[in-house]
C-alpha positions, 0 to 999 in steps of 0.5 A: 355207197354204204359199202364205201362209207363203212370202207372209209370208216375201216380206213380211218380207224383201222388202217389209220389213213389221214383224213386228207388222204381219204377222199382219194381212197374212196374216189380210187375205189368208186373208180375201180368199182365202176370198172367192175360193174361196167365189165360185168366181172363176177368175181373179185380176184387178182385177174380182175384187178390186173385187167383193171390196170391194163384196160382201165388205167391207160396213160396214167402216171406211175405215182397214180397207179401206185396209189390206186393199187394201195386203195385196192389192197386196202379194199380187198382186206376190208372185204375179207373182214366183212364178207366171205371175200378171199384176201388176195391183197398180198398177191397184188405185188406190181411195182408202179412207183416212179423212178423219175428224179424229183425236181429240186430247187437250187440255191440260186433259185431259192435266192430268186424266190427270197428276192421275189417274196420281199417284193412290194407285190408279194403277199405278206407271208410269202417270205415266212412260208418259203423260209419255213418250208425251205429250212425245215423240209415240212410237207405242205400238209404238216406246214398248215397243220402246225399248232402252237404246241408244236413249237419249242422256240427256246430249244430251236425246234418243232415236234410234229406228227407226219405221215403214218403218225410218226413223230419227229423233230424238226430243227429251226434255222436261225433265220426261220427262228427269227421270222417265227418269233416276230410273226408270233409276237407281232403279227399273228395276235393281230389276226386272231379271231378265235382261240385257234391253236393253228400256228399259221393264220391268214390276214383275213383271220382264217387258218391256212389251207394247203391250196392257199400255200400252193397258190402263194408259192406259185405266184412267188415263183412266177414273178421271177420266171420259175413257173413250175414252182410248188411247195414240195420243191422246197422240201426237195431243195432242203434234202438235196441241200443237206446231202450235198453239204455232207449230211448223212442219209439217216439223219436226212431220213429222220428230218424228212420223216420217211419211214423207209430209207429207200425214199430218201436215197433218191436224193442221193442220185440227185446229188450225184447228178448235180456233182456231175454237172458241176465237174463238167461245168467247172473242172478244166480236165472235163473240157479237154477235147481228145486229139486226133491221132 
């Protein structure tokens, strides 16, 4: 495991892989090396990687396969720097990325979520979390990592560092600004048990984790029959709502923190799909049946 420990160091400090992603990278490479050893593959080359994906990765999602490939590319490059391994990472050009459209959140579903978050059974922070995620488009990891220094309430915005260490500005909606101001002035000071600079503190004094936020959002959705609710659906809803209201693609890309506009473009397909559904539901011309000659 010494090799993987030094590989982990390479990913963290050379490639800039976030600590939250590191466990996945190490796990993926451990899985890959186990396959290599089990099949007594003597030379690491493109053919060995291809065999791994064909024989050892059946029935996995395209997203998982894409992540595996990224980890293997990084590992091959790492070996080429520390051993006499030939760097063939540029030859690994398989396309695994899923073309499935994201499951977005409609405004009707969002209204149901808001109603659920105000229910007497709801956790006291559900309402704030749902409004924050839906009106800013934050990733859940970005949400729990928010610090007090991220906030610029007078300017009605936040500044944060997202994927790839990219800094971006996040605009605060009126409702979100009001909830955050109340939380900071009345709620957070009562919970703070240490000098933590994290913005979001649980009622028990601990900082929020991704798992805790996921659980709260899931429970909130289940109370109103939305059984597949999770934080990323709120981010999807943020993007498609902006595009459906006329926001340009570059602006949405900037607000989401996407490094490649192709990632943002998938939401235009969702908006087009929604437009077709609305047309066929409401336009009288779409309901006229063809008469037989």
